[in-house]
N, C-alpha and C positions, 0 to 999 in steps of 0.2 A: 397640468395646471403651471401657469406662468406668471410675472408680475412685469409691469411696465411703468415708468415714471414720466411724466410730463411735466418741465419746469417753464413756465412763461415768463419771461422778464421785460421790463420796460426799456425805453431806448438808453436808458443809463446804466443798465446791466442790473438793475435791482429786482428781485422775485416780486411777482404779483401776489396780492393776499390770496390765500387759499391755494397757492402751486408750493411744492410740486404735486400735481394729481398723481395718485398711486391706483392703479388699475389691476384687478387679478383677472386673468384669463383662463380660460378652460376649452380646450378643443372637443367640439364634438363631432360625430361623423352623422351626417344626415343620410337617409336613405337614398339614393339616387338609382336610374334606371329601372328597367320594367319590374314587373311584379310578374312573373310566371303563371303564378295561379291567375291571376285576374286576366291577364294577357289571352291565357287558354280559351276563354269565355266571349271575348271580341272577335267576331268573324269579319272575312274579307279584309284584312289589312290593318282592322281597327288595333288599339292599344289602348292602355289604362293610364288614366293621370293620377295625380298623387293623391285625388279622392277616392280611386279605385271606381272611376266612370269611364266606361267606353268612349274613346275618341275614334269617330268613324271617318276613314277618309271619303274624299270628294265622291260623291254618285251613292252614298249609302247613308242610312239612318237606323234610329232606334236604339233601345236599351243596349243590344249585343251587335249592332251593324249589320243586321241580318236582311233590312229592307232596303232594294233596290229602289232608286229614285229616276223616273222618267218625265221629261218635261219636253213638250206638253204630254199631259197624261195619257196613257193607252185608252182609246175608245172601243165601243164596242163590245165590251166585256174581256178586252186583253187584258193579260197580266204583264207587269214590268218584271223580267227576270233577271236582268242585271242592268246597272246604270246607260239609260237611252236605249234599251232592246226590249221590244213589246213581243208576247207571245200571243199570237192572234187565235179567236175561236175559228172554226170551220165556217167559212162563207165569207171571212174578211181577210184583208192583206193591207201593206203598206208599213212605214215605219212605225206608225202610232195605231196601226188597225184601221185607219181611216176609211179604207177602201173596201167595197165589197167585191166577190168573186162574181163576174158576169152571168157564167153558168149556173151558179146556185141561186143568184137572186133571180135569174128569169124563172127556174124550177119553182121557185117560192111562189113568184108572181104567178106563174103557170096554175098553181095547185089553188092559191086564192081565187082566181078566177072562176074556178070550177064550181 
């Protein structure tokens, strides 16, 4: 703990009423830096903020940063496995699973006609 005083004077060198001000200060260390226990819960490079909430890197979301984001969304039952990457079900292809596989579509179409 330490103290400081502040004396305010007029242009003529007289002390202003209420001065000198005396302040007593105490140094306190605030917790800075990562919280290792909280950071362990955050996936995909996420980190904890001062409120112990995961902050997700770009491309991820969710309470623990475990949900990847794909935009536009994966189509035809595809799932977003990492940011911007869709895993397509059998019979579909393309960056967002927007295209069908010709041979699979043909087989499905032929079966439908029978």
